[in-house]
N, CA, C and O of each residue as an XYZ file, in Angstrom:
320
protein
N     -11.258    -16.398      3.208
C     -10.637    -17.696      3.070
C     -11.736    -18.754      3.101
O     -12.689    -18.644      3.873
N     -11.601    -19.773      2.268
C     -12.587    -20.843      2.223
C     -12.146    -22.012      3.077
O     -10.965    -22.351      3.152
N     -13.133    -22.616      3.718
C     -12.941    -23.816      4.517
C     -13.966    -24.831      4.054
O     -15.048    -24.469      3.592
N     -13.624    -26.092      4.177
C     -14.567    -27.147      3.883
C     -14.786    -27.928      5.164
O     -13.836    -28.406      5.785
N     -16.042    -28.053      5.551
C     -16.416    -28.647      6.829
C     -17.000    -30.033      6.583
O     -17.924    -30.194      5.786
N     -16.455    -31.032      7.274
C     -16.907    -32.410      7.093
C     -17.626    -32.963      8.317
O     -17.997    -34.136      8.331
N     -17.825    -32.158      9.322
C     -18.429    -32.647     10.570
C     -19.757    -33.357     10.309
O     -20.019    -34.403     10.903
N     -20.584    -32.817      9.446
C     -21.891    -33.403      9.160
C     -21.970    -33.918      7.722
O     -23.046    -33.917      7.125
N     -20.858    -34.350      7.171
C     -20.805    -34.745      5.759
C     -21.784    -35.864      5.420
O     -22.362    -35.861      4.333
N     -21.980    -36.808      6.316
C     -22.868    -37.926      6.015
C     -24.338    -37.539      6.081
O     -25.185    -38.238      5.523
N     -24.652    -36.446      6.749
C     -26.039    -35.999      6.841
C     -26.354    -34.884      5.840
O     -27.425    -34.876      5.233
N     -25.437    -33.961      5.671
C     -25.693    -32.762      4.863
C     -24.727    -32.564      3.704
O     -24.909    -31.657      2.892
N     -23.716    -33.393      3.621
C     -22.684    -33.207      2.609
C     -21.569    -32.314      3.150
O     -21.615    -31.874      4.299
N     -20.591    -32.058      2.330
C     -19.474    -31.191      2.709
C     -19.944    -29.742      2.600
O     -20.481    -29.331      1.572
N     -19.740    -28.983      3.657
C     -20.174    -27.584      3.695
C     -18.994    -26.689      3.359
O     -17.915    -26.824      3.937
N     -19.202    -25.778      2.426
C     -18.164    -24.809      2.068
C     -18.455    -23.510      2.806
O     -19.542    -22.948      2.674
N     -17.505    -23.040      3.566
C     -17.678    -21.807      4.332
C     -16.623    -20.795      3.905
O     -15.458    -21.139      3.710
N     -17.036    -19.574      3.767
C     -16.118    -18.498      3.431
C     -16.036    -17.586      4.650
O     -17.013    -16.934      5.016
N     -14.884    -17.549      5.263
C     -14.743    -16.793      6.508
C     -13.316    -16.298      6.665
O     -12.403    -16.781      5.996
N     -13.136    -15.343      7.546
C     -11.812    -14.797      7.861
C     -11.250    -15.583      9.029
O     -11.912    -15.743     10.054
N     -10.038    -16.067      8.877
C      -9.375    -16.822      9.929
C      -8.951    -15.862     11.030
O      -8.149    -14.959     10.792
N      -9.484    -16.049     12.231
C      -9.135    -15.191     13.358
C      -7.959    -15.752     14.149
O      -7.091    -15.005     14.602
N      -7.937    -17.056     14.309
C      -6.818    -17.679     15.012
C      -6.735    -19.134     14.610
O      -7.720    -19.744     14.196
N      -5.546    -19.673     14.742
C      -5.308    -21.068     14.422
C      -4.338    -21.616     15.448
O      -3.222    -21.115     15.588
N      -4.759    -22.637     16.162
C      -3.908    -23.256     17.173
C      -4.031    -24.761     17.001
O      -5.117    -25.324     17.135
N      -2.915    -25.404     16.706
C      -2.884    -26.821     16.388
C      -3.935    -27.084     15.317
O      -3.820    -26.542     14.218
N      -4.952    -27.889     15.592
C      -5.959    -28.161     14.568
C      -7.300    -27.546     14.973
O      -8.354    -28.146     14.764
N      -7.250    -26.365     15.544
C      -8.445    -25.647     15.977
C      -8.430    -24.277     15.309
O      -7.442    -23.547     15.393
N      -9.519    -23.937     14.654
C      -9.599    -22.649     13.968
C     -10.804    -21.855     14.453
O     -11.866    -22.415     14.725
N     -10.623    -20.561     14.556
C     -11.721    -19.652     14.899
C     -11.865    -18.697     13.728
O     -10.910    -18.023     13.341
N     -13.072    -18.645     13.164
C     -13.297    -17.857     11.956
C     -14.514    -16.964     12.121
O     -15.358    -17.185     12.989
N     -14.585    -15.958     11.274
C     -15.697    -15.004     11.291
C     -16.062    -14.680      9.852
O     -15.203    -14.284      9.065
N     -17.348    -14.849      9.500
C     -17.774    -14.515      8.145
C     -18.529    -13.190      8.103
O     -19.182    -12.885      7.105
N     -18.448    -12.410      9.158
C     -19.105    -11.115      9.214
C     -20.404    -11.135      9.996
O     -20.766    -10.136     10.618
N     -21.111    -12.255      9.974
C     -22.366    -12.353     10.720
C     -22.339    -13.471     11.744
O     -23.149    -13.487     12.670
N     -21.419    -14.398     11.584
C     -21.375    -15.547     12.475
C     -19.939    -15.988     12.682
O     -19.125    -15.935     11.760
N     -19.633    -16.423     13.888
C     -18.315    -16.965     14.174
C     -18.386    -18.484     14.104
O     -19.353    -19.096     14.559
N     -17.356    -19.078     13.533
C     -17.267    -20.522     13.421
C     -16.091    -21.002     14.257
O     -15.067    -20.325     14.353
N     -16.244    -22.160     14.853
C     -15.173    -22.793     15.599
C     -15.027    -24.213     15.069
O     -15.959    -25.012     15.167
N     -13.881    -24.528     14.515
C     -13.629    -25.844     13.957
C     -12.533    -26.523     14.759
O     -11.540    -25.891     15.119
N     -12.707    -27.788     15.035
C     -11.664    -28.508     15.750
C     -11.434    -29.872     15.117
O     -12.283    -30.392     14.394
N     -10.287    -30.429     15.401
C      -9.957    -31.768     14.943
C      -9.995    -31.932     13.442
O      -9.635    -31.028     12.688
N     -10.436    -33.094     13.024
C     -10.480    -33.387     11.590
C     -11.882    -33.149     11.034
O     -12.396    -33.956     10.260
N     -12.482    -32.061     11.425
C     -13.834    -31.715     10.989
C     -13.847    -30.566      9.991
O     -14.912    -30.193      9.500
N     -12.695    -30.003      9.685
C     -12.598    -28.898      8.723
C     -11.269    -28.994      7.991
O     -10.313    -29.594      8.480
N     -11.229    -28.383      6.797
C     -10.060    -28.526      5.938
C      -9.830    -27.248      5.147
O     -10.780    -26.532      4.829
N      -8.581    -26.962      4.832
C      -8.233    -25.830      3.968
C      -8.416    -26.183      2.492
O      -8.662    -25.302      1.669
N      -8.296    -27.474      2.156
C      -8.385    -27.912      0.764
C      -9.605    -28.800      0.575
O      -9.891    -29.667      1.401
N     -10.321    -28.574     -0.522
C     -11.506    -29.370     -0.816
C     -11.143    -30.848     -0.983
O     -11.897    -31.723     -0.559
N     -10.001    -31.125     -1.595
C      -9.577    -32.510     -1.813
C      -9.429    -33.260     -0.488
O      -9.790    -34.432     -0.389
N      -8.894    -32.574      0.531
C      -8.749    -33.194      1.848
C     -10.113    -33.471      2.474
O     -10.314    -34.504      3.112
N     -11.042    -32.546      2.287
C     -12.394    -32.725      2.824
C     -13.086    -33.896      2.146
O     -13.765    -34.682      2.806
N     -12.921    -34.018      0.841
C     -13.530    -35.129      0.106
C     -12.937    -36.457      0.575
O     -13.668    -37.430      0.764
N     -11.634    -36.503      0.761
C     -10.983    -37.725      1.238
C     -11.502    -38.111      2.617
O     -11.771    -39.285      2.874
N     -11.644    -37.135      3.503
C     -12.150    -37.409      4.847
C     -13.605    -37.871      4.798
O     -13.980    -38.803      5.510
N     -14.426    -37.232      3.968
C     -15.831    -37.623      3.844
C     -15.948    -39.051      3.321
O     -16.796    -39.812      3.789
N     -15.111    -39.421      2.362
C     -15.111    -40.795      1.859
C     -14.696    -41.784      2.945
O     -15.254    -42.877      3.049
N     -13.718    -41.391      3.745
C     -13.287    -42.231      4.868
C     -14.428    -42.400      5.879
O     -14.677    -43.504      6.363
N     -15.111    -41.311      6.189
C     -16.246    -41.364      7.115
C     -17.344    -42.267      6.565
O     -17.943    -43.044      7.308
N     -17.611    -42.164      5.262
C     -18.637    -42.975      4.618
C     -18.286    -44.452      4.730
O     -19.142    -45.270      5.067
N     -17.038    -44.796      4.450
C     -16.614    -46.193      4.517
C     -16.713    -46.726      5.950
O     -17.140    -47.862      6.157
N     -16.329    -45.926      6.925
C     -16.437    -46.348      8.327
C     -17.894    -46.582      8.713
O     -18.199    -47.528      9.439
N     -18.786    -45.733      8.237
C     -20.209    -45.891      8.536
C     -20.768    -47.150      7.870
O     -21.581    -47.856      8.467
N     -20.340    -47.435      6.648
C     -20.768    -48.654      5.963
C     -20.336    -49.876      6.758
O     -21.127    -50.800      6.948
N     -19.094    -49.894      7.225
C     -18.596    -51.017      8.030
C     -19.378    -51.150      9.328
O     -19.718    -52.258      9.743
N     -19.659    -50.036      9.961
C     -20.426    -50.065     11.214
C     -21.814    -50.651     10.970
O     -22.294    -51.467     11.756
N     -22.454    -50.234      9.882
C     -23.788    -50.736      9.569
C     -23.767    -52.214      9.184
O     -24.688    -52.954      9.530
N     -22.735    -52.650      8.477
C     -22.603    -54.075      8.148
C     -22.508    -54.906      9.425
O     -23.141    -55.956      9.541
N     -21.710    -54.425     10.383
C     -21.586    -55.138     11.655
C     -22.915    -55.178     12.391
O     -23.266    -56.194     12.992
N     -23.646    -54.091     12.347
C     -24.939    -54.036     13.008
C     -25.921    -55.010     12.347
O     -26.668    -55.701     13.040
N     -25.924    -55.067     11.016
C     -26.795    -55.996     10.286
C     -26.431    -57.434     10.631
O     -27.313    -58.264     10.854
N     -25.138    -57.729     10.676
C     -24.690    -59.077     11.014
C     -25.191    -59.481     12.390
O     -25.679    -60.598     12.564
N     -25.081    -58.599     13.367
C     -25.554    -58.906     14.724
C     -27.055    -59.124     14.731
O     -27.538    -60.022     15.419
N     -27.805    -58.327     13.983
C     -29.256    -58.497     13.913
C     -29.630    -59.812     13.251
O     -30.588    -60.463     13.670
N     -28.890    -60.215     12.222
C     -29.184    -61.477     11.547
C     -28.894    -62.688     12.438
O     -29.490    -63.751     12.263
N     -27.990    -62.520     13.381
C     -27.636    -63.625     14.282
C     -28.617    -63.782     15.426
O     -28.599    -64.806     16.108
N     -29.459    -62.811     15.652
C     -30.449    -62.894     16.735
C     -31.505    -63.924     16.351
O     -32.020    -63.902     15.233
N     -31.823    -64.813     17.263
C     -32.849    -65.835     17.055
C     -33.879    -65.730     18.167
O     -33.542    -65.671     19.349
N     -35.132    -65.709     17.765
C     -36.235    -65.682     18.729
C     -36.910    -67.058     18.729
O     -37.173    -67.631     17.671
N     -37.177    -67.563     19.894
C     -37.817    -68.877     20.002
C     -39.059    -68.812     20.825
O     -39.724    -69.830     21.018
């Protein structure tokens, strides 16, 4: 089964993982790809690529807003 991971989307992009679903509880998944076990929680992984892309775009927009606010605060600083 394929999963799309958005936890590090802004640093590394969306990661596509192919693994066997071992358990699923609420929004927490435990998977195994044969050599490594993955643990996904919250809104950091998705069953559909479209959902992962939407979340990554949302994360990108939030980061842009955060950086704009940071720039605004820096521009308001005055040294005398």
